[in-house]
A tleap script that builds the chain and sets N, CA, C and O, in Angstrom:
source leaprc.protein.ff14SB
mol = sequence {
  NMET ASP CYS THR ALA PRO ALA GLN THR SER
  PHE GLU ILE ARG ARG GLY GLY SER VAL VAL
  ARG ILE VAL ALA THR ASP ALA SER GLY ARG
  PHE VAL VAL ALA LEU GLU PRO GLY SER TYR
  VAL LEU VAL GLN GLU LYS GLY LEU PRO SER
  LEU ASN PRO LEU THR VAL ARG VAL ARG PRO
  GLY SER PHE THR THR LEU ARG LEU MET PHE
  ASP SER GLY ILE CARG
}
set mol.1.N position { 47.911 3.528 -0.533 }
set mol.1.CA position { 48.678 3.636 0.692 }
set mol.1.C position { 49.320 2.288 0.996 }
set mol.1.O position { 48.647 1.258 0.953 }
set mol.2.N position { 50.595 2.285 1.298 }
set mol.2.CA position { 51.318 1.057 1.623 }
set mol.2.C position { 51.092 0.675 3.078 }
set mol.2.O position { 50.999 1.537 3.952 }
set mol.3.N position { 51.006 -0.607 3.321 }
set mol.3.CA position { 50.897 -1.138 4.670 }
set mol.3.C position { 52.187 -1.886 4.961 }
set mol.3.O position { 52.610 -2.726 4.167 }
set mol.4.N position { 52.802 -1.594 6.066 }
set mol.4.CA position { 54.063 -2.249 6.396 }
set mol.4.C position { 53.926 -3.153 7.613 }
set mol.4.O position { 54.911 -3.409 8.305 }
set mol.5.N position { 52.728 -3.637 7.880 }
set mol.5.CA position { 52.517 -4.538 9.012 }
set mol.5.C position { 53.181 -5.885 8.744 }
set mol.5.O position { 53.166 -6.361 7.608 }
set mol.6.N position { 53.762 -6.505 9.766 }
set mol.6.CA position { 54.363 -7.816 9.578 }
set mol.6.C position { 53.304 -8.859 9.237 }
set mol.6.O position { 52.148 -8.731 9.640 }
set mol.7.N position { 53.697 -9.882 8.500 }
set mol.7.CA position { 52.760 -10.928 8.089 }
set mol.7.C position { 53.258 -12.284 8.548 }
set mol.7.O position { 54.419 -12.633 8.332 }
set mol.8.N position { 52.384 -13.044 9.177 }
set mol.8.CA position { 52.703 -14.426 9.514 }
set mol.8.C position { 52.172 -15.279 8.371 }
set mol.8.O position { 50.961 -15.382 8.177 }
set mol.9.N position { 53.072 -15.885 7.623 }
set mol.9.CA position { 52.703 -16.632 6.426 }
set mol.9.C position { 53.747 -17.697 6.145 }
set mol.9.O position { 54.665 -17.892 6.942 }
set mol.10.N position { 53.620 -18.376 5.039 }
set mol.10.CA position { 54.628 -19.358 4.639 }
set mol.10.C position { 54.856 -19.261 3.137 }
set mol.10.O position { 54.011 -18.760 2.396 }
set mol.11.N position { 56.019 -19.750 2.703 }
set mol.11.CA position { 56.377 -19.741 1.287 }
set mol.11.C position { 57.407 -20.829 1.038 }
set mol.11.O position { 57.970 -21.398 1.973 }
set mol.12.N position { 57.643 -21.108 -0.229 }
set mol.12.CA position { 58.611 -22.138 -0.607 }
set mol.12.C position { 59.908 -21.499 -1.091 }
set mol.12.O position { 59.911 -20.417 -1.677 }
set mol.13.N position { 61.009 -22.200 -0.827 }
set mol.13.CA position { 62.304 -21.840 -1.399 }
set mol.13.C position { 62.640 -22.956 -2.374 }
set mol.13.O position { 62.697 -24.127 -1.997 }
set mol.14.N position { 62.861 -22.585 -3.633 }
set mol.14.CA position { 63.128 -23.569 -4.681 }
set mol.14.C position { 64.506 -23.341 -5.297 }
set mol.14.O position { 65.025 -22.225 -5.340 }
set mol.15.N position { 65.071 -24.449 -5.769 }
set mol.15.CA position { 66.352 -24.384 -6.488 }
set mol.15.C position { 66.283 -25.423 -7.601 }
set mol.15.O position { 66.060 -26.606 -7.346 }
set mol.16.N position { 66.472 -24.975 -8.818 }
set mol.16.CA position { 66.408 -25.888 -9.952 }
set mol.16.C position { 65.047 -26.535 -10.119 }
set mol.16.O position { 64.951 -27.667 -10.592 }
set mol.17.N position { 63.994 -25.828 -9.736 }
set mol.17.CA position { 62.638 -26.350 -9.885 }
set mol.17.C position { 62.168 -27.236 -8.746 }
set mol.17.O position { 60.995 -27.609 -8.701 }
set mol.18.N position { 63.058 -27.582 -7.823 }
set mol.18.CA position { 62.694 -28.435 -6.682 }
set mol.18.C position { 62.531 -27.596 -5.419 }
set mol.18.O position { 63.252 -26.620 -5.212 }
set mol.19.N position { 61.583 -27.985 -4.585 }
set mol.19.CA position { 61.391 -27.303 -3.305 }
set mol.19.C position { 62.500 -27.734 -2.359 }
set mol.19.O position { 62.669 -28.920 -2.077 }
set mol.20.N position { 63.255 -26.751 -1.871 }
set mol.20.CA position { 64.352 -26.997 -0.934 }
set mol.20.C position { 63.839 -26.916 0.496 }
set mol.20.O position { 64.185 -27.741 1.342 }
set mol.21.N position { 63.012 -25.916 0.753 }
set mol.21.CA position { 62.453 -25.701 2.091 }
set mol.21.C position { 61.088 -25.034 1.972 }
set mol.21.O position { 60.813 -24.303 1.022 }
set mol.22.N position { 60.256 -25.301 2.944 }
set mol.22.CA position { 59.031 -24.529 3.144 }
set mol.22.C position { 59.265 -23.754 4.424 }
set mol.22.O position { 59.566 -24.336 5.467 }
set mol.23.N position { 59.126 -22.441 4.343 }
set mol.23.CA position { 59.460 -21.555 5.447 }
set mol.23.C position { 58.191 -20.913 5.982 }
set mol.23.O position { 57.335 -20.469 5.216 }
set mol.24.N position { 58.076 -20.869 7.303 }
set mol.24.CA position { 56.974 -20.158 7.957 }
set mol.24.C position { 57.564 -18.997 8.746 }
set mol.24.O position { 58.522 -19.172 9.499 }
set mol.25.N position { 56.989 -17.816 8.571 }
set mol.25.CA position { 57.441 -16.662 9.344 }
set mol.25.C position { 56.825 -16.736 10.738 }
set mol.25.O position { 55.805 -17.393 10.946 }
set mol.26.N position { 57.459 -16.055 11.686 }
set mol.26.CA position { 56.891 -15.998 13.027 }
set mol.26.C position { 55.845 -14.881 13.096 }
set mol.26.O position { 55.545 -14.255 12.079 }
set mol.27.N position { 55.298 -14.631 14.261 }
set mol.27.CA position { 54.236 -13.629 14.422 }
set mol.27.C position { 54.688 -12.221 14.040 }
set mol.27.O position { 53.865 -11.373 13.693 }
set mol.28.N position { 56.003 -11.974 14.104 }
set mol.28.CA position { 56.511 -10.651 13.727 }
set mol.28.C position { 56.952 -10.606 12.262 }
set mol.28.O position { 57.530 -9.615 11.815 }
set mol.29.N position { 56.676 -11.688 11.513 }
set mol.29.CA position { 57.005 -11.719 10.091 }
set mol.29.C position { 58.452 -12.084 9.796 }
set mol.29.O position { 58.904 -11.923 8.662 }
set mol.30.N position { 59.183 -12.569 10.781 }
set mol.30.CA position { 60.603 -12.878 10.603 }
set mol.30.C position { 60.833 -14.374 10.393 }
set mol.30.O position { 60.041 -15.214 10.820 }
set mol.31.N position { 61.948 -14.679 9.719 }
set mol.31.CA position { 62.355 -16.060 9.538 }
set mol.31.C position { 63.859 -16.111 9.350 }
set mol.31.O position { 64.479 -15.131 8.938 }
set mol.32.N position { 64.441 -17.267 9.656 }
set mol.32.CA position { 65.857 -17.523 9.433 }
set mol.32.C position { 65.943 -18.921 8.843 }
set mol.32.O position { 65.303 -19.850 9.335 }
set mol.33.N position { 66.731 -19.068 7.789 }
set mol.33.CA position { 66.923 -20.381 7.181 }
set mol.33.C position { 68.360 -20.468 6.666 }
set mol.33.O position { 68.868 -19.523 6.061 }
set mol.34.N position { 69.005 -21.600 6.908 }
set mol.34.CA position { 70.369 -21.822 6.429 }
set mol.34.C position { 70.305 -22.523 5.070 }
set mol.34.O position { 69.650 -23.556 4.930 }
set mol.35.N position { 70.983 -21.960 4.078 }
set mol.35.CA position { 70.997 -22.515 2.728 }
set mol.35.C position { 72.429 -22.574 2.208 }
set mol.35.O position { 73.272 -21.762 2.590 }
set mol.36.N position { 72.693 -23.526 1.348 }
set mol.36.CA position { 73.976 -23.608 0.656 }
set mol.36.C position { 74.088 -22.413 -0.304 }
set mol.36.O position { 73.067 -21.906 -0.767 }
set mol.37.N position { 75.305 -21.960 -0.606 }
set mol.37.CA position { 75.462 -20.877 -1.580 }
set mol.37.C position { 74.822 -21.248 -2.918 }
set mol.37.O position { 74.829 -22.409 -3.328 }
set mol.38.N position { 74.272 -20.240 -3.586 }
set mol.38.CA position { 73.660 -20.451 -4.891 }
set mol.38.C position { 72.443 -19.576 -5.085 }
set mol.38.O position { 72.143 -18.716 -4.256 }
set mol.39.N position { 71.742 -19.799 -6.185 }
set mol.39.CA position { 70.539 -19.029 -6.518 }
set mol.39.C position { 69.295 -19.818 -6.153 }
set mol.39.O position { 69.215 -21.025 -6.380 }
set mol.40.N position { 68.334 -19.119 -5.587 }
set mol.40.CA position { 67.075 -19.707 -5.155 }
set mol.40.C position { 65.932 -18.803 -5.616 }
set mol.40.O position { 66.125 -17.618 -5.885 }
set mol.41.N position { 64.736 -19.393 -5.699 }
set mol.41.CA position { 63.543 -18.621 -6.001 }
set mol.41.C position { 62.567 -18.818 -4.853 }
set mol.41.O position { 62.259 -19.948 -4.475 }
set mol.42.N position { 62.080 -17.708 -4.301 }
set mol.42.CA position { 61.073 -17.750 -3.255 }
set mol.42.C position { 59.718 -17.584 -3.921 }
set mol.42.O position { 59.511 -16.642 -4.686 }
set mol.43.N position { 58.794 -18.492 -3.637 }
set mol.43.CA position { 57.469 -18.447 -4.255 }
set mol.43.C position { 56.403 -18.796 -3.233 }
set mol.43.O position { 56.663 -19.469 -2.236 }
set mol.44.N position { 55.214 -18.328 -3.504 }
set mol.44.CA position { 54.051 -18.705 -2.720 }
set mol.44.C position { 53.010 -19.197 -3.708 }
set mol.44.O position { 52.600 -18.460 -4.605 }
set mol.45.N position { 52.591 -20.412 -3.550 }
set mol.45.CA position { 51.695 -21.042 -4.516 }
set mol.45.C position { 50.257 -20.564 -4.410 }
set mol.45.O position { 49.577 -20.431 -5.428 }
set mol.46.N position { 49.783 -20.306 -3.209 }
set mol.46.CA position { 48.371 -19.958 -3.055 }
set mol.46.C position { 48.156 -19.194 -1.763 }
set mol.46.O position { 49.006 -19.179 -0.872 }
set mol.47.N position { 47.011 -18.570 -1.688 }
set mol.47.CA position { 46.619 -17.899 -0.456 }
set mol.47.C position { 47.091 -16.465 -0.358 }
set mol.47.O position { 47.845 -15.965 -1.192 }
set mol.48.N position { 46.620 -15.831 0.687 }
set mol.48.CA position { 46.991 -14.456 0.982 }
set mol.48.C position { 47.657 -14.431 2.344 }
set mol.48.O position { 47.324 -15.241 3.209 }
set mol.49.N position { 48.581 -13.527 2.549 }
set mol.49.CA position { 49.082 -12.558 1.585 }
set mol.49.C position { 49.924 -13.248 0.525 }
set mol.49.O position { 50.513 -14.298 0.782 }
set mol.50.N position { 49.984 -12.659 -0.676 }
set mol.50.CA position { 50.707 -13.276 -1.779 }
set mol.50.C position { 52.094 -12.653 -1.959 }
set mol.50.O position { 52.337 -11.499 -1.607 }
set mol.51.N position { 52.976 -13.455 -2.512 }
set mol.51.CA position { 54.358 -13.042 -2.763 }
set mol.51.C position { 54.678 -13.291 -4.219 }
set mol.51.O position { 54.534 -14.415 -4.700 }
set mol.52.N position { 55.108 -12.266 -4.928 }
set mol.52.CA position { 55.585 -12.473 -6.300 }
set mol.52.C position { 56.896 -13.254 -6.238 }
set mol.52.O position { 57.695 -13.026 -5.330 }
set mol.53.N position { 57.139 -14.175 -7.186 }
set mol.53.CA position { 58.393 -14.929 -7.180 }
set mol.53.C position { 59.602 -13.988 -7.095 }
set mol.53.O position { 59.644 -12.953 -7.759 }
set mol.54.N position { 60.564 -14.361 -6.280 }
set mol.54.CA position { 61.735 -13.527 -6.043 }
set mol.54.C position { 62.984 -14.390 -6.124 }
set mol.54.O position { 63.101 -15.382 -5.403 }
set mol.55.N position { 63.923 -14.022 -6.997 }
set mol.55.CA position { 65.198 -14.736 -7.103 }
set mol.55.C position { 66.187 -14.130 -6.116 }
set mol.55.O position { 66.346 -12.911 -6.040 }
set mol.56.N position { 66.845 -15.002 -5.364 }
set mol.56.CA position { 67.787 -14.575 -4.327 }
set mol.56.C position { 69.099 -15.329 -4.519 }
set mol.56.O position { 69.101 -16.530 -4.792 }
set mol.57.N position { 70.193 -14.626 -4.376 }
set mol.57.CA position { 71.525 -15.246 -4.465 }
set mol.57.C position { 72.123 -15.302 -3.069 }
set mol.57.O position { 72.259 -14.276 -2.403 }
set mol.58.N position { 72.479 -16.496 -2.629 }
set mol.58.CA position { 73.139 -16.698 -1.342 }
set mol.58.C position { 74.624 -16.868 -1.625 }
set mol.58.O position { 75.023 -17.759 -2.374 }
set mol.59.N position { 75.433 -16.019 -1.029 }
set mol.59.CA position { 76.877 -16.039 -1.251 }
set mol.59.C position { 77.569 -16.841 -0.152 }
set mol.59.O position { 77.086 -16.900 0.979 }
set mol.60.N position { 78.708 -17.460 -0.491 }
set mol.60.CA position { 79.445 -18.252 0.507 }
set mol.60.C position { 79.943 -17.387 1.665 }
set mol.60.O position { 80.397 -16.261 1.465 }
set mol.61.N position { 79.849 -17.929 2.866 }
set mol.61.CA position { 80.432 -17.279 4.037 }
set mol.61.C position { 79.763 -16.010 4.488 }
set mol.61.O position { 80.378 -15.223 5.207 }
set mol.62.N position { 78.512 -15.773 4.091 }
set mol.62.CA position { 77.849 -14.545 4.522 }
set mol.62.C position { 76.348 -14.774 4.683 }
set mol.62.O position { 75.800 -15.783 4.240 }
set mol.63.N position { 75.712 -13.821 5.322 }
set mol.63.CA position { 74.268 -13.848 5.477 }
set mol.63.C position { 73.640 -13.001 4.382 }
set mol.63.O position { 74.245 -12.035 3.918 }
set mol.64.N position { 72.453 -13.351 3.976 }
set mol.64.CA position { 71.689 -12.558 3.014 }
set mol.64.C position { 70.437 -12.069 3.731 }
set mol.64.O position { 69.630 -12.872 4.200 }
set mol.65.N position { 70.279 -10.766 3.816 }
set mol.65.CA position { 69.115 -10.186 4.481 }
set mol.65.C position { 68.098 -9.789 3.426 }
set mol.65.O position { 68.434 -9.148 2.430 }
set mol.66.N position { 66.848 -10.176 3.655 }
set mol.66.CA position { 65.772 -9.868 2.716 }
set mol.66.C position { 64.669 -9.107 3.414 }
set mol.66.O position { 64.430 -9.288 4.608 }
set mol.67.N position { 64.011 -8.267 2.672 }
set mol.67.CA position { 62.765 -7.659 3.127 }
set mol.67.C position { 61.724 -8.043 2.077 }
set mol.67.O position { 61.722 -7.516 0.965 }
set mol.68.N position { 60.856 -8.952 2.442 }
set mol.68.CA position { 59.857 -9.454 1.512 }
set mol.68.C position { 58.582 -8.628 1.628 }
set mol.68.O position { 58.146 -8.284 2.727 }
set mol.69.N position { 58.003 -8.321 0.492 }
set mol.69.CA position { 56.767 -7.548 0.456 }
set mol.69.C position { 55.650 -8.449 -0.029 }
set mol.69.O position { 55.682 -8.920 -1.166 }
set mol.70.N position { 54.671 -8.692 0.810 }
set mol.70.CA position { 53.520 -9.509 0.499 }
set mol.70.C position { 52.325 -8.611 0.213 }
set mol.70.O position { 52.207 -7.520 0.770 }
set mol.71.N position { 51.447 -9.077 -0.656 }
set mol.71.CA position { 50.237 -8.329 -0.996 }
set mol.71.C position { 49.057 -8.980 -0.300 }
set mol.71.O position { 48.763 -10.154 -0.525 }
set mol.72.N position { 48.384 -8.217 0.543 }
set mol.72.CA position { 47.245 -8.741 1.297 }
set mol.72.C position { 45.985 -8.865 0.459 }
set mol.72.O position { 45.049 -9.571 0.834 }
set mol.73.N position { 45.960 -8.167 -0.693 }
set mol.73.CA position { 44.774 -8.183 -1.534 }
set mol.73.C position { 43.730 -7.175 -1.100 }
set mol.73.O position { 42.712 -7.012 -1.773 }
set mol.74.N position { 43.960 -6.498 0.006 }
set mol.74.CA position { 43.013 -5.485 0.507 }
set mol.74.C position { 43.325 -4.155 -0.152 }
set mol.74.O position { 44.466 -3.693 -0.121 }
set mol.75.N position { 42.331 -3.550 -0.739 }
set mol.75.CA position { 42.519 -2.262 -1.408 }
set mol.75.C position { 41.675 -1.192 -0.770 }
set mol.75.O position { 41.705 -0.040 -1.204 }
savepdb mol mol.pdb
quit
């Protein structure tokens, strides 16, 4: 059974192997971050809930909306 509860957590945004930002979600699981156009990888190094690495492309002059799925480890 899937759980769709919001998660308050943090993760890294990387570009070219370097950490660009560390992002923390709010209590409702939301976040906003301004990034230059290009490709980024969202990763979480440790802890729960966990996030599988995700490649995201930010296009010039527009917003990119994401729905991130974290694994709580609870089965």
